[in-house]
N, C-alpha and C positions, 0 to 999 in steps of 0.2 A: 676699629674695623669699618669698612664701607658697607658691610652687609651682616645680617645676623649669622650666628652659628659658625664662628671661626674654626677652621680646621677641616671643614667638610668641603666637598666639591663646590667650586665657585659658582658654576652655572646653577646648581641646585640652591645655593644660598640666595642667589638673585631671584629665583622663582619663589622661594619662601617669602622674601621681602615683598615681592609683587603681590602675592596672595594675601599677606597680612595687610597691606595697604588697601586692597579691595574690600577687606572686612572692617575698615575704619580704624585700624591700629596704626598709630603714628610711630614710625621708626626714626631714631636719631642716629644716623651713621656718623662714625668718627668722633663721637662724644665720650668723654671719660668722667664718671662720677667722682666728686671730691668729698662730699659730705651729705649727711641727711639731718635736717632740722625738724624737730617736732614742735608743733604749735599748741597753744592752750586749748584750742577748739578740737583737738584730736587729730587734725590734719598734719600733713608733712610738706616740706619743701626739699626737693632733691637738687642739690647744687652740683653743677658739672661744668666742664670746659668743652666748648663746641669744637667743631672740626678746625676752626681757625685759631683755637687757643683762647678764645674769649670766655670770660666767666658768664654763666647763665644759671637760671633756676626754673624748676618746674613744680608748681603747686599741685598736690595730689592728696587723695584720701588714704592710700596705702602704698607702701614700697615693698616689693618682693626682691630680696637679694639672691641672685643666682650667679655668684662670682667665682665659682670653683671651690675646690676642697684642698685641704692640707692634711697630711697624715697625722693622726693623734697618737704619736708614739712616745710622748714624754710621760714620765711618772709611772711607768710600768716595769722599770728595772732593766731596760735594754742596755742603757749606758753602763750600768754596773756589771752586766753580764759580758760586756765587751762587744755587743752586736753593732756592726757598722751601719750608720745612717747616712742618707743623702742630704743635699742642701735643703730640701723641703721637709725633712724629717722622715722620709720614706725609708723603709728597711731595705737595704741592699741585698739582693739574692743572686745566685747563679742561675743557669738555665734550667735547673731542676728545683728551684725555689728554696735552696739551702742558703742560710746566712754564712757569715765567716766563722761562726762558732759551731763546732760539731754538735749535732743533736737539736739545734734550733732551726726551724723552718719558718717561712712566712709566705702567705698567699693573700690574694685579694687586693683591695684598694690600698692597703697599708704599704704595698710594695711599689706603687706608682707605675704599674705597667699599663694594662688596659682596665680602666675603672668601670667595669660592667658586672652586674650580678652573675649572669651566665658564665662569664669568663672566670670569676672567682670559683664557681662550682666546678668548672673544668679543671682549674688549678688544684682544687681540693681532691678531685678524683685522681689526678696525676700524683699528688702527694701520697694518697692512700696506697696506691700501687707501689710507689717508690719506697715508702717507709715500712709498710706492712705486707705487701704482696710479693716482695722479692723480685720486683720488676722495675728497675730504674726507668722512670717515665718522664719525658720532657713535655711540658704544656705546649700546645700548638696555637700559634697566633696568626696563622695565615687565613685570610678570608673570613674574618670575624664580622658577622652582620651586626648592624646597630640601627637604632631609629630615634628620631626626635619627635615627640608627640605634640607638635604644634598643630594648628588647624589650617589646612589639612596637613597630615603628618609627612615627614620625610624619612626615607629608609635607604640604607646603602650597604654594599658589601664589596670588598676588593679595593682596588686603587681608585682614588680620585684622579681626575685628569692631570692636576698639578703634580700629584705624587708619581704618576706613571711617567710623566715627562722628566721628572727629576731622577728617578731611580732605575728606569729601564733603558733599553737601547733599541734602536730601530724605529720603524714607522708604527704609529698607533692609529687605528681607524676608530672614529667617533661616530656613533649612531645616536641621533636625538629625535624624539618625537614629542610634540607639544600639542595638546588638544583639550577641548572642553568635554568633560565627562558627559555621557549621554543623559544621566539623570538631571543635569543642570539645564538641559534644553527646555525642560518644563518649568523648573523653579525660577529660571532667569538669572541664577547666580553667575556672575562674570568671574570665573576662576578657572585656571588652567592646570592640567596635570602635565608633569614633565617626566619622561622616561629616557634613560640614557644607558648605552652600553659602550664599553671600551674594549677593543679587540687588538691584541698584538698581531700586527699584519703578517709577520713572518711565520708564526706558528698557528695562527687562526684561533688561539686560545682567548676566551673571554676573561679579561682581567679585572673588570669592574662593572657593577650594575647599580644604578641609582634611580630613585623615584621620589617625586613629590606629588602627592595626591591622595585621595581617599583609599584606604586599605593598603597603603604602601608597605607597612611593616609585615602584614600577612603575606603579601606577594613576594617581597624580598626574602623572607624566611625560606620559601621554597627555592628561589633562585640561588640562594647561598649553597644549597646542596649541590647544584649543578657546578658552581664555581669550585667547590671543594673537590669535586671529582675531576676537575680539569676540562670541563666541557668546552668545545670549540663553537665558533659561530655557525659552522655547518650543522652541528647538532641542534642549536637553537632554531635554525632555519628549517630543519626537517621535522621539528615538533609541531603537531597540529594544535592550533589555538582553540580555546573555548569561546564561542560566540553566542551572545554579545558579552564581552567583558573587557575591562581595561587591561588585564593581565596578558591577553593575547597579543598586545602590541609588542611585547618582548620577543615574540617568535615570528613577527611579521615585518620587522624593520629590515629592509633589503638595501636601501641606498645609504652610502656613507655620507654623513653630514659634513664632515671635514676630516682631514688627515693631519696629524701632528707628528713631529719627529722628536723622540726622546732626547733631552739635552737642549732643546730649543725652547724659547719662551712661549708661554701659552697666553693667548688673548681670548677672553670670553666674548 
């Protein structure tokens, strides 16, 4: 990948990379780790291939591996029970979290849907209603907010720009605001906050909200309620901001930064 955090909005990823660089963190875009070598002095060498495919190595004190997860579904009797598994070992379920075997349900990361703790809790509540409450309940995956606690953090809810172009139709208005937080004017830290709204032009519905900056998870958690309720840009514009705050930027963005058409390529 050419920026950290694959799968998130590209513009946000680029802002995260810029902020990491300003904090002295060296990012190696396009590189793929191949092996980790431990030395007698306790240090390590991380061997990798760079963006050109050439072998390289990085000497370091520690290596933290954050390369994803695979479902640990082996050895607990699922195969014997006849429960269907996916290619990565995830338990295959229907829209109500039922497996192919009557009476066996599965929720959480084991099912390979959205691997977030609050999502697993939501799936658990839906399961309880379905299995014990007499109310067949489908987990809802629309507008699930999430955050990455980098420094400063990134948070998001709804469609990324790339997803909106791929999955929706019609024009999409993109609102972007980039600024230095007020508290950094005294500290001198050269770091930018990015706020971004995606609006479906035909319906005026806000379909995505993204932020990179201090308190982003706290702010986006509240914005997620508005998106869950189908809030329009008109509603955002009619909301009074709290001043001085970074959050007020979400209700004061009036000028469209760019317009994209769903089905057309997106250039950041």
